[in-house]
N, C-alpha and C positions, 0 to 999 in steps of 0.2 A: 398714647392714642388708643382708641378702642377699635379693634379690627375683627370682623366676622367673616369667616370663609364658609360659603355655601357649597357643599359637596353632595353629589347624588347619593353615594354610598360610602361613607367614611370607613366602613368595616370591610370593604372589599379589597381586591388586589388591582394593581394597575399603576402606570406611570403618573397619571394625574393625581391620584390619591397620595402616592409617595411624595410627589413634588409639593403638594399642599401641606402635607405633614411637616416636611422640611422647612417650608416657609413659616408655618405657624410656630414651630419650635424656635426658630431663629428670632422671630419677632417677640415671642415671650421672653427669650433669654435677654433681649435688648430692653426689657422692661415694659413692654406694651401689654394691654389687656386684650387677650386673644381667645376667641371662641370658634370652634368648628361646628357648623350646623349640618347634620347628616339628614338628607331628605328621607331616606329609608334606612332601616337597619335589619340585616338578615343574619348577622353573626353576633356572638356575645362579646368577642374580643376584637380589637383593632389588629390588623395584620402587620402594621409598621410601627416603629418606635415613635413616641410622641412625648415632648416635654410635659412633665406633670403639671405645669402651670397652665396648660391649654385645656380649656373645658370642651367637652363634646356633648352636644344635645341632639336629640333625634325628633323628627317630626312625625314619622309613621313607623312604628315598630312592627316589623313583619317576621319576627323570629318564629312565630307560631303558624306561619304560612301567609300567603298573599293571594291565593286563589287565581284561577285562570282569567285572562283578559278575554271574556267571551264576546261573541259577535254582538249580542244584545247590548253589552256595555259599550262597545265601540260605536254602535249606532246611536245610543243615547248621548254619548259625548259629542258626536258629530252634530246631532240635532241641537244640542244646547250650546254648541260652540266650544272650542278648546283653544288654549293659548299655545301649547307646545306643538310645533309642526309635526304632522303625522309621519314624516320621513326623517325626523331627527333620529340619530342612531340609537338613542336610549328611550325612544317614545313609548315603548312597551311598559316602562316603569311608571309612566304618568297616567295612572288611572284617575278617574274623576276625584277620588278622595285625595290622592297624592298631589295632584295639580292644585286643588283648593288649599291644601295645607301649605304648599310653597308660597302661593299668592298671599295667604294670610300672614305667614312668617315674614315675608319681605315687606309687606305693608306695615307690619308692626315695628320694624326697625326705625328708631327715632333719631339716631345720631351716629357719628363715627364713620367708619369705612366698611362698606359691604363689598366683598369680592365674590363674584359668581364664576363658575369654573367650567361651564359647557354651554353650547348654544341654547338649550332649553331653559337653563337657569339664567343665562344672560338676557334672554328675551323677556322672561318674567321680571327680572330686576329692572330692565329698561322701562317696562310698562308700569310697574307698581311700586318701585322704591320711592320714598319721599324725596322731595327736592333738596331738603337740607342734608340728606345723607350722601356721602361720596360713594358713587357706584362705579366699581372697576370690573370690567368684564375680561376674564382670561380666555384666550383661545389656545387650546392645546393641539388643534389640527389645522392643516392648511386649508385655505378658503375653497380651493378646487375640489376638495374631498366632500364637502357638504352637498346634499341632494337639493333639487330645485326649490321645494317649498321652504326648507330651512335657509337656503341662501337668500331667497326673497325676503324672508323676515329679518335676517341679519342686516340686509341693506336698509330695510324700513326702520328697524328699531335700534340698532347699535348707535346711531348718531345721538340718541338720548343719553348714552352712558357718559360719565365724566372722562373716562379713558378706556380704550381697548388695548390690552397687552397681549402681544404675540411672542412667539419663541425665537423667530429667526428674522433676519433682514429680508429674505425672500418673502416671507409671510407679510412683513410690514408693507412692502411695496404693493403686494396684491390687494391688501385691505385698503391702502390709501387710494388705489385706483377706483374702487367701488364706493368708498366712504369719504369723499372729499370734504374737508372741513372738520372731520372727526379726529380727535387726538388718538393716534396710534403709536404705541411705544413698543420697543423690542426689549424684553428682559428674558434671558434664557433660564432654563432650569439650573439648579445648583446641586452639587454632590459633595459630600464630605470626603476628604482625602486621607485624613489622619487614621491610622490603624489598619489601612488596607495593605495586604501582603502582595508583593509582586507575583505575577503569574509564574508557573513552573515551565522553564524553557525546554525541559526534557519530557514534558507531558505529551502524550499522543491523543489528546482530547480536544476536539473543536466544540465550543459551547455556543448555544443560542437560547434565547428566552423570549417569552411573550405569550399573550393569550392565544390559544389554539383556534385561530379565526382567520378568515380569508385575508384580512389586511396584512397579517404577518408573513404570509408567503411560505410557510413551512412545506406546503405541497410542492413548491419549487426547490427548496433546499434539499429535501429528501432524495429526489432523483439526481440532483447535482452531487450529493455526497456518495451516492452509489457509484458514480464515475470515479470519485476519489478512492473508494475502497478497491476498485479494480486495479489501481496503481499502487495503493498503500493499504493492504488488507489488515494491518495492525492498528490503524487509526479508528477512532470512535467519534461519533457525534451524539452529544447529550442535549436534548431540547427540554427546557424547563417551562412549565406553565400548564394550565388546564383550559378547557373550553369546548365549544360545541363540535369542533372538527376532530376531536381526539380519536374516535373510532375510525373515521375515514383515513386519518393519517396513519394509524396503526395498520390498517388494511393495506395501505400503500407500502409501508415498511415490509409487511409480510409478503406482499406480491413480489417485491424486488429481492426477497431473501436476505434482508439486511438486519434481521433480528439481533444478530451478534454485534453489529456495528453501529446501529442507530437505535437510541432509546428515548422514549418519552418519559421524562423523569417526574412529571407532576410538579407540585409546589415544593419549595424548600425554605425552611426558616434559617438556613445557613448558606444562602446563595453567594455571599461574599467569599466564603471558603471554596465554593464550587468554582467561582471565577479564578481564584488563586491556584486551583488544581488543574487549570486548563492552559493551553498555549496559543489558541486562536479564538477570536470571537467572530461569529458569522451573523450578519443581519440580512434577512431575505425579504423585508417588507415591500409591499406594493406601494404604500404611501405611509408617511409619518408626519408628526408634528416636529418634535425634537426628541429623539429616542433616549430616554433617561438611562435605560440599561446599557446602551452603547457607551454613554459617558462614564458610567460606573465601571464598565469593562476597561476603558482607557485608563481609568484611575489605578487599575491593577497592572498597568503596562502591557495589556493585551493588545496585540496587533489586530485590527479590525478589517475584515473583508465584507464589504457591504454592497448591495444593489444601490445604485445612484438614483434612488426613488425620489419623487417630488418632495421637496423640502426635508430638512433634517440632516441626513448624513453629510451631504456636500457643504452644508452650512457649518459643520464642525471639522470635517476631515479634508485635508489637502492631499489629493491623490499622489501616492508614492512618497509622501513626506511622513505622515502620521497614520496612514491607513491606505487601503486599496479599494477603489470604487469600480464597480462592475456595471455594465449597461443594464438598465432595469429589466427584470424578468428573464434575462438571458441565462438559462440553466447551464449551458455548455461553458459560457464564460465564467460563471461562478465556480464550476468544477475546475477549470484550468487555473483560476486565480488561487483557489484553495490549495491545489497541488503545488503551485509555485511557492506559496508560503510554507507549506509542509517541507518542501525540498531545500529551503534556504533559511537555516536557522539565523544566520547573520542578518538577513532581511527582517525576520520577525523581531529580533532584538532592536534593530534600528527603528523600526516602525513603533514598537512598544515604548521605547524611551521617548520618542518624539510625541507620542500620544499622551504620555504623562505630563509633558510640558504644556501641551495644548489645553488640557483640562484644568490647568491652574486658573484659567479665566472663568471657570464654572464653579468655583468654591463659594460657600456662603459668605465669606469675607468680602468677596468681590460683588456678588449678586445682591445680597440683602440690602446694602446701602442704596441700591437703585430703587428697591421697593420703598424703603423708608422715605427717600427723597420725593418719590412720586406721590405717596400718600400725604406727606406734609405739605407739598405744594398744592395739591388738590383741596385739602382741608382749608388751607389759608385762603385760596381763591374763593371757596364756597363761603367762608366766613366774611370775607371782604364784600362779596356780592350781597350777602344778607344784610350787612351793615349799611350798604348803599340804599337798600330798600327802606 
């Protein structure tokens, strides 16, 4: 079958991009004709591995710059009308030129399966994809996370999709409540287990990763770890990722005098090795979809200490069995739980071994047939409907 994935920025970093690359590679390996369409391109090389049989095309190449989204441009878009909700998290990417390029690209798809991967693209797909094309909307965030205008358009337009696919059962129930009659499927992210080295039980490194942004809660993790250092001054916290909060987070580290114990590590092209060099994974997000990096950490037998934030962690982790869940946003509880894990190596090993067993359900061998079955079923239904006409 022919499958096209529409991504905002296939050359960027992030869990959605990594997940789509994994899906596309698995589908190509299964013999399908797969293409990734990147709405914008701001780098020369993709940041994640991709099967060489998967084609990448770009709608708007911005490697030479993309200019400021000026007030005048925003006013013009408002006067002319825009499709992407102004409060969608990536709305700033959708200049008039970019939005038009996406609409034209979606309208030009004539057959096969079109998979869109965020609300802005899902809404465009729902409005402009041809009826004979199977349109599947992926949701990588929980419904409550979306802002009012985006949520309103989700409710209005998602019923036009052939299916909406979410990451967790919690998400599925939330979407079913607001989209009665719409086909909502739960298919989790997948991760490859082969070749992953177990974590180092003797390491004194707690590792965390994600975009340096409000959602990821590193401003909560840093003061929590400062309490850890007071009890265990030889332990370190390594935070991987980049983003707009980097200077503010570094200032917080400096203010607490934690420069020797807490480091912002930036990006790493050997992140799997960094996971294997650690002994605890900390997840401090305020909200999640299904945290891909947490699942990867579990594949390294890393015990996870996580805020029990809306959707994601508790959909994977059973508290005290394969990880430890902490009340959302509770800095003191995060510190106490990290200290507990640090002081109990047997607990870390038990949680890590159980975590590895849990992530067996997230391998491509388990997840990808779910996608293939969904696509095949939707294509057959579309073909049958066209035949009836």
